[in-house]
C-alpha positions as CSV (number, residue, x, y, z in Angstrom):
1,M,24.9,-43.9,68.0
2,I,23.1,-41.2,66.1
3,T,20.1,-41.3,63.8
4,S,18.7,-39.4,60.8
5,K,15.2,-40.7,61.4
6,V,12.7,-38.9,63.6
7,I,9.0,-39.0,64.5
8,L,7.0,-35.9,65.2
9,V,3.4,-35.4,66.2
10,R,1.4,-32.7,64.3
11,P,-0.7,-30.8,66.9
12,Y,-4.5,-30.6,66.7
13,A,-5.1,-28.3,69.7
14,F,-1.8,-27.1,71.0
15,N,-2.2,-24.8,73.9
16,F,-1.1,-23.8,77.4
17,N,-1.5,-27.1,79.4
18,T,-2.9,-26.2,82.8
19,E,-2.0,-29.6,84.2
20,T,1.7,-29.5,83.3
21,A,2.0,-25.8,84.3
22,V,2.0,-26.9,88.0
23,D,5.8,-27.5,87.9
24,N,6.8,-26.3,84.4
25,V,7.7,-22.7,85.2
26,Y,8.7,-22.0,81.5
27,Q,5.1,-22.1,80.3
28,V,3.5,-18.7,79.7
29,N,-0.2,-18.4,80.4
30,P,-1.8,-16.7,77.4
31,E,-4.0,-13.8,78.7
32,K,-4.8,-12.0,75.4
33,T,-4.1,-14.7,72.8
34,S,-6.9,-17.0,71.7
35,K,-6.6,-20.8,71.6
36,E,-7.2,-20.7,67.9
37,E,-4.4,-18.2,67.2
38,I,-2.0,-20.2,69.3
39,Q,-2.8,-23.4,67.5
40,E,-2.5,-21.7,64.1
41,R,0.9,-20.3,64.9
42,A,2.1,-23.6,66.4
43,L,1.0,-25.5,63.3
44,K,2.9,-23.1,61.0
45,E,6.0,-23.5,63.2
46,F,5.6,-27.3,63.2
47,D,5.2,-27.5,59.4
48,R,8.2,-25.3,58.8
49,A,10.3,-27.5,61.1
50,V,9.3,-30.6,59.2
51,E,10.2,-28.9,55.9
52,A,13.6,-27.7,57.3
53,L,14.5,-31.2,58.5
54,R,13.5,-32.9,55.2
55,E,15.6,-30.3,53.3
56,K,18.6,-31.6,55.3
57,N,17.8,-35.2,54.4
58,I,16.4,-36.1,57.8
59,H,13.7,-38.7,57.4
60,V,10.6,-37.4,59.2
61,D,7.5,-39.5,60.0
62,V,4.6,-37.4,61.0
63,I,1.8,-38.6,63.3
64,E,-1.5,-36.6,63.2
65,D,-3.2,-35.7,66.5
66,F,-6.9,-35.5,66.0
67,D,-8.8,-34.1,69.0
68,E,-8.5,-31.6,71.9
69,R,-7.7,-34.0,74.7
70,T,-3.9,-33.7,74.5
71,P,-2.6,-30.2,74.2
72,D,1.0,-31.3,74.6
73,S,1.0,-34.1,72.0
74,I,3.6,-32.0,70.0
75,F,6.2,-33.3,72.5
76,P,6.3,-37.1,71.8
77,N,9.9,-37.6,73.1
78,N,8.4,-37.7,76.6
79,V,6.0,-40.4,75.8
80,F,8.0,-43.1,74.1
81,V,11.7,-43.8,73.4
82,T,13.2,-46.1,70.8
83,F,16.2,-48.3,71.0
84,P,17.4,-50.9,68.4
85,G,14.5,-53.4,68.3
86,K,13.0,-51.9,71.5
87,I,10.3,-49.4,72.4
88,F,10.1,-47.8,75.9
89,I,6.7,-46.6,77.0
90,C,6.8,-43.8,79.7
91,E,4.7,-42.9,82.7
92,M,3.8,-39.2,82.5
93,Y,3.2,-36.8,85.3
94,T,-0.2,-35.6,84.3
95,D,-3.4,-37.3,83.2
96,N,-3.8,-35.7,79.8
97,R,-0.2,-36.5,78.9
98,N,-0.8,-40.1,80.0
99,E,-3.5,-40.3,77.3
100,E,-1.1,-39.6,74.5
101,Y,0.6,-43.0,73.9
102,D,-2.6,-45.0,73.4
103,K,-4.0,-42.2,71.2
104,I,-1.0,-42.3,68.8
105,L,-0.4,-46.0,69.0
106,P,-2.3,-47.0,65.8
107,Q,-0.3,-44.5,63.8
108,L,3.0,-45.4,65.6
109,K,2.5,-49.1,64.6
110,K,2.6,-48.0,60.9
111,I,6.1,-46.6,61.5
112,L,7.6,-49.1,63.9
113,D,7.3,-52.9,63.6
114,Y,5.6,-53.8,66.8
115,D,5.5,-57.5,65.8
116,K,9.3,-57.6,66.1
117,A,9.6,-55.1,69.0
118,E,10.6,-55.7,72.6
119,I,8.2,-53.5,74.6
120,V,9.4,-52.1,77.9
121,D,6.4,-50.5,79.6
122,F,7.0,-48.4,82.7
123,R,3.4,-47.2,83.1
124,N,2.1,-47.6,86.6
125,N,-0.6,-46.5,89.0
126,E,1.8,-45.5,91.8
127,G,2.9,-42.1,90.4
128,R,6.5,-43.2,89.6
129,V,7.2,-41.0,86.7
130,L,10.0,-41.0,84.0
131,E,9.1,-38.8,81.1
132,G,11.3,-40.3,78.3
133,T,14.1,-38.2,76.8
134,G,12.8,-35.2,78.6
135,A,13.6,-36.7,82.0
136,V,16.8,-38.4,80.7
137,V,19.5,-37.4,78.3
138,I,21.3,-40.4,76.9
139,D,24.9,-40.5,75.6
140,R,24.3,-43.3,73.1
141,W,28.0,-43.4,72.1
142,N,29.2,-44.2,75.6
143,N,26.0,-45.8,77.1
144,I,25.7,-43.1,79.8
145,C,22.4,-41.7,81.0
146,Y,22.0,-38.4,82.7
147,G,19.0,-37.5,84.9
148,S,18.1,-34.4,86.8
149,L,15.8,-35.7,89.5
150,S,12.4,-34.1,89.8
151,K,8.7,-34.9,89.8
152,R,9.2,-36.0,86.2
153,C,12.3,-38.0,86.9
154,D,11.8,-40.5,89.7
155,K,15.1,-41.8,91.0
156,G,14.0,-45.4,91.3
157,E,12.5,-45.4,87.8
158,F,15.7,-43.7,86.5
159,L,17.9,-46.4,87.9
160,K,15.6,-49.2,86.7
161,F,15.6,-47.6,83.2
162,C,19.4,-47.5,83.2
163,K,19.6,-51.2,84.3
164,V,17.1,-52.4,81.7
165,F,18.9,-50.6,78.9
166,D,22.5,-51.2,80.2
167,L,23.3,-47.5,80.7
168,K,25.6,-46.0,83.3
169,P,23.4,-43.8,85.5
170,V,24.5,-40.2,86.4
171,Y,21.9,-38.5,88.4
172,F,21.9,-35.1,90.0
173,K,19.6,-32.2,90.9
174,S,19.3,-28.8,89.3
175,K,17.3,-25.6,90.2
176,D,16.1,-22.5,88.5
177,R,13.8,-19.9,90.0
178,E,14.0,-21.8,93.3
179,T,12.3,-24.8,91.6
180,Y,13.8,-28.1,90.6
181,I,14.2,-28.1,86.8
182,Y,11.4,-30.3,85.5
183,H,13.3,-31.9,82.6
184,T,16.9,-32.8,82.1
185,N,16.8,-31.9,78.4
186,V,16.0,-28.3,79.3
187,L,19.4,-28.1,81.1
188,M,21.6,-30.1,78.8
189,M,22.2,-31.9,75.5
190,V,24.9,-34.5,74.7
191,G,26.2,-34.8,71.2
192,E,28.9,-37.1,69.7
193,K,31.8,-34.8,70.4
194,F,30.4,-32.1,72.7
195,A,27.8,-31.4,75.4
196,M,26.0,-28.1,76.2
197,I,25.0,-27.7,79.8
198,A,23.9,-25.0,82.2
199,D,26.1,-26.4,84.8
200,E,25.8,-23.4,87.2
201,L,22.2,-24.5,87.8
202,I,23.3,-28.0,89.2
203,V,22.9,-28.0,92.9
204,E,23.8,-31.6,93.7
205,N,26.5,-33.9,92.1
206,K,27.7,-31.3,89.7
207,E,31.3,-32.5,89.7
208,E,30.2,-36.1,88.9
209,V,28.3,-34.8,85.9
210,L,31.2,-32.8,84.6
211,K,33.6,-35.6,85.2
212,S,31.5,-38.0,83.3
213,L,31.2,-35.7,80.3
214,R,35.0,-35.1,80.3
215,E,35.9,-38.7,80.7
216,S,33.6,-39.6,77.8
217,G,35.5,-37.3,75.6
218,K,33.0,-34.4,75.3
219,E,34.0,-30.8,74.9
220,I,31.9,-29.1,77.6
221,I,30.1,-25.9,76.4
222,S,28.8,-24.1,79.5
223,L,25.6,-22.2,79.0
224,S,24.9,-18.9,80.6
225,Q,21.6,-18.1,82.3
226,E,20.5,-16.2,79.3
227,E,21.3,-19.0,76.9
228,F,19.5,-21.5,79.2
229,D,16.5,-19.2,79.4
230,N,16.2,-19.3,75.6
231,F,16.3,-23.1,75.5
232,A,19.8,-23.5,74.2
233,G,20.1,-26.7,76.2
234,N,16.9,-28.0,74.6
235,S,18.6,-28.9,71.3
236,I,19.5,-32.1,69.6
237,E,22.1,-33.6,67.3
238,L,21.0,-35.6,64.3
239,K,22.9,-37.3,61.6
240,G,23.4,-35.2,58.5
241,H,24.7,-36.1,55.0
242,D,28.2,-34.9,55.4
243,K,28.2,-33.5,59.0
244,N,26.1,-33.9,62.1
245,I,23.4,-31.3,62.5
246,L,22.6,-29.5,65.7
247,L,18.9,-28.7,65.7
248,I,18.2,-25.6,67.9
249,A,15.5,-23.1,68.4
250,Q,16.0,-19.8,66.5
251,S,15.7,-17.8,69.8
252,A,18.3,-20.1,71.4
253,Y,20.7,-19.6,68.5
254,D,20.1,-15.8,68.6
255,H,21.2,-15.7,72.2
256,L,24.2,-18.0,71.9
257,R,27.5,-16.3,72.6
258,K,29.9,-16.1,69.7
259,E,32.5,-18.3,71.3
260,N,29.8,-21.0,71.9
261,I,28.7,-20.9,68.2
262,E,32.4,-21.3,67.2
263,K,32.8,-24.3,69.5
264,I,29.7,-26.0,68.1
265,E,30.7,-25.3,64.5
266,K,33.9,-27.2,64.9
267,Y,31.7,-30.3,65.0
268,D,28.2,-29.7,63.6
269,E,26.2,-27.7,61.1
270,I,23.8,-25.6,63.1
271,L,20.1,-25.6,62.0
272,P,18.1,-22.9,63.8
273,I,14.3,-23.3,63.6
274,D,11.7,-20.8,64.8
275,V,9.4,-22.4,67.4
276,E,8.7,-19.3,69.5
277,T,5.0,-20.0,70.0
278,I,5.6,-23.7,70.9
279,S,8.3,-22.8,73.4
280,K,6.4,-19.9,75.0
281,Y,3.1,-21.7,75.7
282,G,4.4,-25.3,75.9
283,G,7.5,-24.7,78.1
284,G,9.6,-26.9,75.9
285,S,11.5,-26.3,72.6
286,I,12.7,-28.0,69.5
287,R,14.3,-31.0,71.2
288,C,11.0,-31.9,72.9
289,M,9.3,-32.1,69.5
290,I,11.7,-34.8,68.3
291,A,11.3,-38.5,69.0
292,E,14.4,-40.1,67.6
293,N,13.9,-43.4,65.7
294,F,16.6,-45.9,66.5
295,F,14.4,-48.9,66.0
296,D,16.0,-50.3,62.8
297,I,19.6,-49.4,63.7
298,K,21.8,-52.5,64.3
299,E,23.6,-52.4,67.6
300,L,27.3,-52.5,67.4
């Protein structure tokens, strides 16, 4: 299952989030760059991304953030996840990220038909966190769910999520810079015909992950440390007009090895988008900005 409909949140006060920086080692603390300059750059990158997607006939709904409480609102895929007729609401790791869902809800209700929706709400007061399609990577063609366990991907919540949505769970652990990788979608992506994964960073259950990818018919594209560092794993496949589209950060594309580009182009058109500011200060890239909209798709 693949979609050509996405939901993005236009930032109001994007910046380095001190709360999430506790375990997101990919955020860079701005020392000489003002908050105003960072927001201005991020807004330009966001608007160019929306324009590039629409030029490829991707339907983009934009939600407008409106105050400074939520510096990471540009990453809505962590906050809610859609399935045909269903909406999953996520428990977030930090307080300011837990404010995002209720804040965008009035605008989200104009996009998704909540009157007809089955709501699955995992929010809780016990600190059991599962940050949406940051914490999990779903193979929607084969109903398999991959999760790199971390503070943002609680094992119990991951298994409960898989049971609720009838997905086969494949969980593992991965490390970079002596720290458990905070989001699965930084490490890997799964498309219709291929998967990109920095498999050398998996420290537990690596063979189970690779076996699952192989048995589900994916060509495995292994990412080097340099490709991983530039967020090549944090990409997403969307449905194009004639061919699927791999949406990837420009910096990630610039650091892809030639042989990996050739492997991808067997299946997809590659669409690189510059999100340098967002990646640098947010610690996430283009995939994190995309909340896929599967709500109106009929299940097979």
